[in-house]
C-alpha positions in Angstrom: -3.8 -24.8 2.9 -5.8 -21.5 1.9 -7.3 -21.3 -1.7 -5.5 -18.7 -3.8 -9.0 -16.7 -3.9 -8.8 -16.3 -0.1 -5.2 -14.7 -0.3 -5.0 -11.0 0.4 -3.0 -9.1 -2.4 -0.5 -7.0 -0.4 0.4 -3.3 -1.3 3.8 -4.0 -2.2 5.7 -6.1 -4.3 8.2 -8.9 -3.8 11.5 -9.6 -5.4 11.5 -9.0 -9.2 8.3 -7.3 -8.9 6.2 -10.4 -8.4 3.0 -9.7 -6.2 2.7 -10.6 -2.4 0.1 -12.2 -0.8 -1.1 -12.7 2.7 -2.7 -15.9 4.1 -4.4 -15.2 7.6 -7.8 -15.5 9.5 -6.6 -12.5 11.6 -7.8 -9.4 10.0 -6.4 -7.4 12.9 -2.8 -9.1 12.7 0.2 -7.0 12.4 0.9 -7.6 8.7 -3.1 -6.9 8.1 -3.1 -3.6 10.0 0.5 -2.6 7.9 -1.1 -3.5 4.7 -4.3 -1.4 5.6 -2.1 1.7 6.6 0.0 1.6 3.6 -3.1 1.3 1.4 -4.6 4.3 2.9 -1.4 6.2 2.6 -1.4 5.4 -0.9 -4.9 6.4 -1.6 -4.3 9.7 0.2 -1.1 10.5 -1.8 -3.0 9.6 -4.9 -5.8 12.3 -4.0 -2.9 14.9 -3.4 -1.2 14.1 -6.7 -4.6 14.6 -8.6 -4.9 17.9 -7.1 -1.4 18.9 -8.0 -2.2 17.5 -11.6 -5.2 19.8 -11.6 -3.4 22.7 -10.6 -0.3 22.1 -13.3 -3.1 21.4 -16.2 -5.0 24.6 -15.1 -1.9 26.9 -14.8 -0.9 26.3 -18.5 2.7 27.2 -19.6 4.2 23.6 -18.2 7.3 22.5 -19.9 7.6 19.2 -21.3 9.8 18.0 -18.3 7.2 19.0 -15.8 4.7 17.3 -17.7 6.9 14.0 -18.0 7.3 14.1 -14.3 3.5 14.5 -13.6 2.9 11.5 -16.1 5.5 9.7 -14.4 4.0 10.4 -11.0 0.6 9.8 -11.9 1.4 6.5 -13.6 3.0 5.1 -10.1 0.0 6.4 -8.2 -2.5 5.0 -10.9 -0.5 1.5 -10.2 -0.9 1.6 -6.3 -4.7 2.4 -6.5 -5.2 -0.2 -9.0 -3.4 -2.7 -6.9 -5.5 -1.5 -3.7 -8.9 -1.8 -5.8 -7.8 -5.3 -7.2 -6.9 -6.3 -3.4 -10.1 -5.1 -1.8 -12.3 -6.4 -4.8 -10.7 -9.7 -4.1 -11.2 -9.5 -0.5 -15.1 -8.7 -1.1 -15.7 -11.7 -3.3 -14.3 -14.0 -0.8 -16.4 -12.2 2.2 -19.8 -12.1 0.2 -20.9 -15.3 -1.2 -21.9 -15.3 -4.8 -25.6 -14.3 -5.6 -27.5 -16.0 -8.2 
């Protein structure tokens, strides 16, 4: 059985919002590639959203509703990016032995 620290945190949630993990030795497998692609899309969308946020904040005169929607989108994007960072950090920890 694969140890929990060797599992890959996937960029999507399971039922009830619980995290999904992948146990595989094949980094080029279908699910691994799918997860890589979804992470790339999530990071790209986060970069675009950051540009949009800069535009909205720089323009001034935004309504409370526009700001609420912006914060909502930024929160979701930050959640996705944090999941990618945690996943990649866990993968690095498994691949690189601890240095003393």
